[in-house]
C-alpha positions in Angstrom: 93.8 105.6 95.7 94.3 102.3 97.4 92.8 98.7 96.8 92.1 96.0 98.9 94.9 93.2 99.7 94.8 90.5 97.7 96.2 86.9 99.3 99.0 85.7 97.3 99.8 81.8 97.1 103.5 81.5 97.3 104.7 80.8 100.7 107.9 79.5 102.7 109.9 78.1 100.1 113.0 76.8 101.3 115.8 78.5 99.1 119.1 76.9 99.1 122.1 77.5 97.2 123.0 75.8 93.7 126.8 74.8 94.0 128.6 72.0 91.3 125.4 70.6 90.7 124.2 70.3 94.3 121.4 71.8 96.6 123.6 73.0 99.3 121.5 74.6 102.6 122.0 77.3 105.1 123.4 76.9 108.9 122.1 80.3 109.1 118.7 82.1 107.2 117.3 85.1 107.0 113.7 85.6 105.2 112.2 86.9 102.5 108.6 88.7 102.8 106.1 90.1 100.8 106.3 94.0 100.6 102.9 94.4 100.2 102.3 92.4 103.1 105.1 92.3 105.4 103.7 89.5 107.6 103.7 86.9 104.5 107.0 85.2 104.2 107.8 84.3 101.1 111.1 82.1 102.1 113.7 81.4 104.1 117.1 82.1 102.7 120.2 80.9 103.1 123.4 83.3 104.9 126.4 81.7 102.7 129.6 82.0 104.3 132.9 83.0 102.8 133.9 79.2 102.7 130.7 78.4 100.5 131.2 81.5 98.0 134.6 80.1 97.4 133.1 76.4 96.6 131.1 78.0 94.0 134.0 79.9 92.6 136.1 76.7 92.7 133.3 74.4 90.9 132.9 77.3 88.6 137.2 77.1 87.9 136.6 73.7 87.6 133.7 73.7 85.0 135.4 76.1 83.0 137.9 74.2 80.5 135.3 71.5 79.5 133.0 73.9 79.4 134.8 76.3 77.3 135.4 73.3 74.6 132.2 73.0 73.3 131.1 74.9 70.7 129.0 77.8 71.0 126.0 76.6 69.5 126.9 73.3 71.7 126.3 76.4 74.7 123.5 77.8 73.1 121.4 75.2 73.0 121.3 74.8 76.9 120.3 78.4 77.0 117.5 77.7 74.3 116.4 74.6 77.3 115.7 77.4 79.5 113.8 79.6 77.5 111.3 77.2 76.6 111.1 76.3 80.7 110.5 80.1 81.2 108.1 79.8 78.3 106.2 77.3 80.0 106.2 78.2 83.7 105.2 82.3 82.6 102.8 82.6 84.3 103.6 80.9 87.7 107.1 83.1 87.6 105.0 86.4 86.7 102.8 86.1 90.0 106.0 85.3 91.8 108.0 88.7 91.0 105.0 90.7 92.0 104.6 88.9 95.4 108.4 89.0 96.0 109.5 92.3 94.8 106.0 94.1 94.5 105.4 95.9 91.1 102.3 95.1 90.0 101.6 91.8 88.1 101.6 93.2 84.1 104.8 94.5 85.1 105.9 91.0 86.5 105.2 89.4 83.7 107.2 91.9 81.5 110.2 91.3 83.9 109.8 87.5 83.3 109.0 88.4 79.3 112.1 90.2 79.1 114.5 87.0 80.2 112.4 84.9 78.0 113.5 87.5 75.2 117.1 87.4 76.6 117.3 83.5 76.5 116.0 83.4 73.1 118.1 86.5 71.8 121.2 84.4 73.3 120.2 81.1 71.8 120.2 82.7 68.1 123.6 84.5 69.3 125.4 80.8 69.4 125.2 80.9 65.8 126.5 84.2 65.3 129.8 85.3 64.1 132.3 84.6 67.3 135.8 86.6 65.5 136.2 87.7 61.9 139.4 88.1 59.3 141.6 91.1 58.6 144.0 91.8 55.9 147.5 91.4 57.3 150.3 93.8 55.9 151.7 90.3 54.2 149.8 88.8 51.4 150.9 85.1 52.6 149.5 85.9 56.5 146.1 85.4 57.5 145.1 87.6 60.5 142.4 86.8 62.8 140.1 88.6 65.6 138.8 86.1 67.7 136.8 85.7 71.1 137.8 84.1 73.9 136.0 83.3 76.9 137.7 85.3 80.1 136.7 82.4 82.8 135.0 82.8 86.3 132.0 85.7 86.3 130.3 86.7 89.1 127.3 88.2 88.5 125.3 90.3 91.0 122.0 91.9 90.6 119.2 94.2 92.0 115.8 93.0 93.4 113.6 95.5 90.6 114.2 93.3 87.7 114.7 89.9 89.6 114.5 87.5 86.7 115.7 89.9 83.4 118.8 91.4 85.1 120.3 88.2 86.1 120.1 86.7 82.5 120.9 90.4 81.0 124.8 89.1 82.7 124.4 85.1 83.1 123.2 84.4 79.4 125.5 86.2 77.5 128.5 84.9 80.2 128.0 81.3 79.5 127.3 81.2 75.6 130.7 83.1 75.5 132.0 80.2 77.3 132.7 81.3 80.5 131.2 80.2 83.5 128.8 81.8 86.4 128.1 82.5 90.1 125.1 84.1 91.1 124.2 86.0 93.6 120.6 87.4 93.6 119.2 90.4 95.7 118.8 89.6 99.1 115.1 91.3 98.3 114.4 88.5 96.1 115.9 85.5 96.6 113.0 83.2 96.1 113.2 83.7 92.7 116.8 83.8 91.9 116.2 80.4 93.6 113.6 79.6 91.1 116.1 80.7 88.6 118.7 78.1 89.9 115.8 75.4 89.3 115.5 76.1 86.2 119.0 76.2 85.3 119.1 73.0 87.0 116.3 70.9 85.1 117.4 72.4 81.7 120.4 70.6 82.1 123.5 73.2 82.0 126.6 70.9 83.5 127.5 70.9 87.3 129.4 74.1 88.1 128.4 76.0 84.6 125.8 78.0 86.7 126.0 78.4 91.0 123.7 80.3 92.8 124.6 81.5 96.3 122.6 83.6 98.4 122.8 86.1 101.4 123.8 89.7 102.4 126.0 92.1 100.2 128.4 92.4 103.0 129.5 88.8 103.6 128.5 86.8 100.2 129.1 89.4 97.9 131.9 90.8 99.6 133.5 87.2 99.3 132.6 86.9 95.8 133.9 90.2 94.7 137.3 89.4 96.4 138.0 86.2 95.5 140.9 85.6 93.0 139.9 83.3 90.7 136.5 85.3 89.9 137.9 87.1 86.1 134.8 89.4 85.6 132.3 91.4 88.2 128.7 92.0 86.8 127.0 95.0 89.2 123.8 96.4 88.9 122.8 98.7 91.7 123.5 101.6 93.7 126.5 103.7 93.1 127.8 103.6 96.3 127.9 100.0 96.2 129.5 99.7 93.1 132.2 102.2 93.6 133.4 100.0 96.7 132.8 96.9 94.6 135.5 98.7 91.7 137.5 99.5 94.2 137.9 96.0 96.0 137.3 93.6 92.8 140.7 95.1 90.8 142.7 95.9 94.0 146.1 94.2 93.2 144.6 92.2 90.6 144.9 93.4 87.2 143.4 90.9 85.5 139.8 91.6 87.1 137.5 94.2 84.8 134.6 95.3 86.7 131.0 96.1 84.4 128.7 98.3 86.6 125.3 99.7 86.1 124.6 102.2 89.2 121.2 103.9 88.3 120.5 107.4 87.2 119.2 111.2 88.1 116.7 110.8 84.9 115.0 113.2 83.1 112.0 113.7 80.4 113.0 116.8 78.9 109.4 118.3 77.2 110.2 120.8 74.4 108.2 123.7 73.4 106.6 122.2 70.1 105.8 119.1 72.2 102.7 116.8 71.7 101.2 117.1 75.1 99.4 113.6 75.1 102.3 111.7 75.0 104.3 114.2 77.0 102.1 113.9 80.2 101.8 109.9 79.2 105.6 109.6 79.0 106.2 111.9 82.2 103.5 109.6 84.0 105.1 106.2 82.9 108.7 107.8 83.6 108.3 108.9 87.1 105.8 106.4 88.7 106.2 102.7 86.6 107.4 100.2 89.3 107.1 103.1 92.0 109.8 105.0 90.5 112.2 101.9 91.4 113.9 101.8 88.0 117.6 102.7 87.4 115.5 104.4 84.7 113.0 106.5 86.3 112.6 110.4 86.2 112.7 112.4 88.7 112.8 115.7 87.0 110.5 116.6 84.5 111.9 119.5 82.8 109.5 121.5 81.0 109.5 124.6 78.3 108.5 127.2 80.1 105.6 128.5 77.1 103.8 124.7 78.0 104.7 124.2 81.6 101.1 125.5 83.0 99.7 123.4 81.2 101.8 120.3 81.0 101.3 120.6 85.1 97.7 121.1 85.2 97.2 117.7 83.1 100.3 115.6 84.6 98.7 116.6 88.4 95.3 115.2 87.3 96.7 111.6 86.2 98.5 111.4 89.3 95.4 112.2 91.2 93.9 108.8 89.4 96.9 106.9 90.1 95.9 103.5 91.9 97.9 102.4 94.7 97.9 99.4 96.2 98.8 95.2 96.0 100.2 94.6 92.5 98.6 91.3 92.2 95.4 93.4 91.9 94.6 94.3 88.4 93.8 98.0 88.8 96.9 98.6 90.7 98.9 101.2 89.2 101.4 101.4 91.8 102.6 98.5 93.9 104.7 98.8 97.4 108.2 100.3 98.1 110.5 97.0 98.4 111.1 97.6 102.0 110.7 99.8 105.0 113.8 101.5 104.4 113.1 102.5 100.9 109.9 104.5 102.6 112.3 106.3 104.8 114.2 106.9 102.0 111.1 108.4 100.3 110.4 110.8 102.9 113.6 111.9 103.5 114.0 112.9 99.5 110.2 114.9 99.9 111.5 116.8 103.0 114.5 117.8 101.6 112.7 119.2 98.4 110.7 121.4 100.5 114.0 122.3 102.5 115.4 123.5 98.9 112.5 125.2 98.3 110.7 123.1 96.2 106.5 124.3 95.2 104.9 121.0 96.4 101.8 120.5 94.1 101.1 116.6 95.2 102.2 115.6 98.6 101.6 112.1 98.9 101.4 110.2 101.8 102.7 106.9 103.7 99.3 104.2 103.3 99.5 102.8 106.8 95.8 102.0 107.3 93.2 99.0 106.7 94.2 96.4 104.5 97.3 98.2 103.1 98.7 98.3 107.1 101.6 95.8 106.6 102.6 96.7 103.4 105.5 99.9 102.1 102.9 101.9 100.5 103.5 105.1 99.4 101.5 107.7 97.2 103.2 110.3 94.0 104.8 113.5 95.5 105.5 115.9 93.3 106.8 119.1 93.6 107.9 122.2 91.5 111.0 124.8 90.8 110.1 127.7 88.9 113.6 128.4 87.7 116.2 125.7 87.9 117.9 126.1 91.3 121.4 124.6 90.7 123.6 122.7 93.7 120.3 121.3 95.6 120.3 117.6 96.6 116.6 116.9 95.5 117.4 117.9 91.5 120.9 116.0 91.2 120.3 113.0 93.9 118.9 109.5 93.1 115.6 109.0 94.9 114.6 105.9 93.8 111.0 106.3 94.7 107.6 108.4 93.7 109.5 111.6 93.9 109.5 114.2 90.8 110.1 117.5 89.9 108.5 119.6 87.3 111.6 122.2 86.3 110.5 125.5 84.0 113.4 125.9 81.5 113.8 128.5 78.9 114.4 126.9 75.4 116.2 123.7 74.2 119.4 124.7 74.9 118.8 125.4 78.7 116.7 122.1 78.9 119.9 120.2 78.0 122.1 121.8 80.6 119.9 121.4 83.2 119.4 117.5 82.4 123.4 117.0 82.7 123.6 118.7 85.6 124.1 115.7 87.9 126.7 113.3 88.1 124.2 110.2 86.2 123.7 109.7 83.1 121.8 106.8 82.7 118.6 107.5 80.9 116.1 111.1 79.2 113.7 111.5 77.2 112.5 113.9 74.6 109.6 114.8 73.3 109.4 117.0 70.5 107.9 117.0 67.3 111.6 118.7 65.7 114.0 116.5 64.5 116.6 119.3 64.7 115.9 119.5 67.9 116.2 115.7 69.4 119.4 115.4 67.3 120.6 118.6 69.4 119.6 116.5 72.5 121.2 112.9 71.4 124.6 115.2 71.0 124.8 117.2 74.0 122.8 115.4 76.5 125.3 112.8 78.7 123.4 109.4 78.7 123.1 105.6 77.6 119.7 105.1 77.2 118.0 107.9 74.9 114.2 108.2 73.8 112.2 110.5 71.5 108.3 110.7 72.1 108.5 108.1 74.8 109.0 107.3 78.2 112.7 107.1 79.9 111.7 103.6 80.6 111.4 100.8 77.6 115.2 98.5 77.1 115.0 95.8 74.6 117.3 93.0 75.1 119.2 93.6 71.8 119.9 96.7 72.4 123.0 98.0 74.8 121.9 98.9 78.3 124.1 101.1 80.5 125.2 105.0 81.2 127.9 107.2 81.7 129.3 109.2 84.6 128.2 108.1 87.9 126.0 105.8 86.3 128.5 103.4 85.5 131.6 102.5 83.2 130.2 102.2 80.2 130.1 98.8 79.7 126.1 97.5 79.1 124.5 94.4 80.1 122.0 92.4 77.3 123.8 92.9 73.5 127.0 94.2 74.9 128.1 91.9 77.6 129.7 90.1 75.2 132.4 92.8 74.3 134.1 92.2 78.1 133.0 88.7 78.6 135.7 87.8 76.1 139.0 88.8 74.8 139.6 89.7 71.8 142.7 88.1 70.5 144.4 88.3 67.6 145.6 85.3 65.6 148.2 85.4 63.1 148.5 82.6 60.7 151.7 82.3 57.9 151.1 80.1 54.8 154.8 80.8 53.0 157.6 78.7 53.4 159.6 81.5 54.9 159.0 84.1 57.8 157.4 87.2 56.4 157.4 89.9 59.4 155.3 93.2 59.0 156.3 96.7 59.3 159.2 95.8 56.4 161.1 93.9 59.2 164.2 91.7 58.3 163.7 87.8 59.2 167.5 87.1 58.5 169.4 85.8 61.5 
């Protein structure tokens, strides 16, 4: 189940903030370490105080007017420059993703490829429509709906997709004419710094894209509360997202907050499911990125007719999962990002046992040999023969390799069990019957749905976001421009007299 440790190459990078086109070091610093080997310091990172965050916001505010005066096509050309640089550095960036956040190299590469796809998509968006003409009640009038940028956008992102998710927010913002202050996760700041270097090399004007590092309690809080920030885009936990929404909009009615806040996702295996697809989809949904995706499935909801056979085959695959350093090509599951993640994994496992779960694969923390200095754990699998409402373990996000098989009787119970959480982000249904997947589509609470696939697999030209406790339904990627711009009405009169709608007289 475990492997040897691979020697990384990136070490000791001096991370700086990028403010108004200048590299700014920090007076206070912290270290970013490799989760596969905590003795390996990947970089030294500034703890950015409020006055430097305010300076970054001021730089973004000053750059806003000249930036918005460029055409969408001109702004998109800078994004195309960035796309070429990401493509050039694809292999080195992929390796760094694995070194700093821990996920296996093929997943690290997919992260960077997704960032590249986002850059390519938004570069093309610069030549798409930015508004449209609508009919007016008055024949002599033209009525337009036009997109106008909102101003300064604060982008705060998680560590688990440290290269892709930042560009889901940053690139739609700048192509639409906004300027940005970006705070990377404190778990993956070196990747944020590498992105800042590419932004600089791509030739973006000073102040259009600023990068500040630090902890959420200080740096993130200063960004969220700054009165000159018009939009906050946050991806992370429900607790922090809820706090940001309260803090950001307090007394500032103009400010908009878009949140994507995780999920208690599930794979629904119906009675007619193809078991080959079902088992593979379940393993990928539960254990890719060691369960550290907001779309990871902590619940496998299986029709009782198939549950014994599904469980046997699922456990057979789980026992074959290789855990270790993500730079080893044989590894399926890398480390958890930090020791807090390991503690949380233990806690959720203990709650599952306490609440009556039948443990099928206990898993253990790997603390010996070459893996002794990493945050390595094995999958934890348990079972409830009957659904048990109100349990912590079946309702709260684990964000670790922790999943439960739940037996249900039929389609309606499967959907009812799926909906019984405060979350509504991602789900998958395995079925050969189009009527059944249509029922799931119409009755399940989700923002991302998949049929005969795992609950993972986002693409940049599709919306990404959830409902209920998973966020406020304002997605990243494709859908972001909808709230990064004001849709303003603009009406032009071509007559030689004033003509008003609704039959209103213009006589004085």
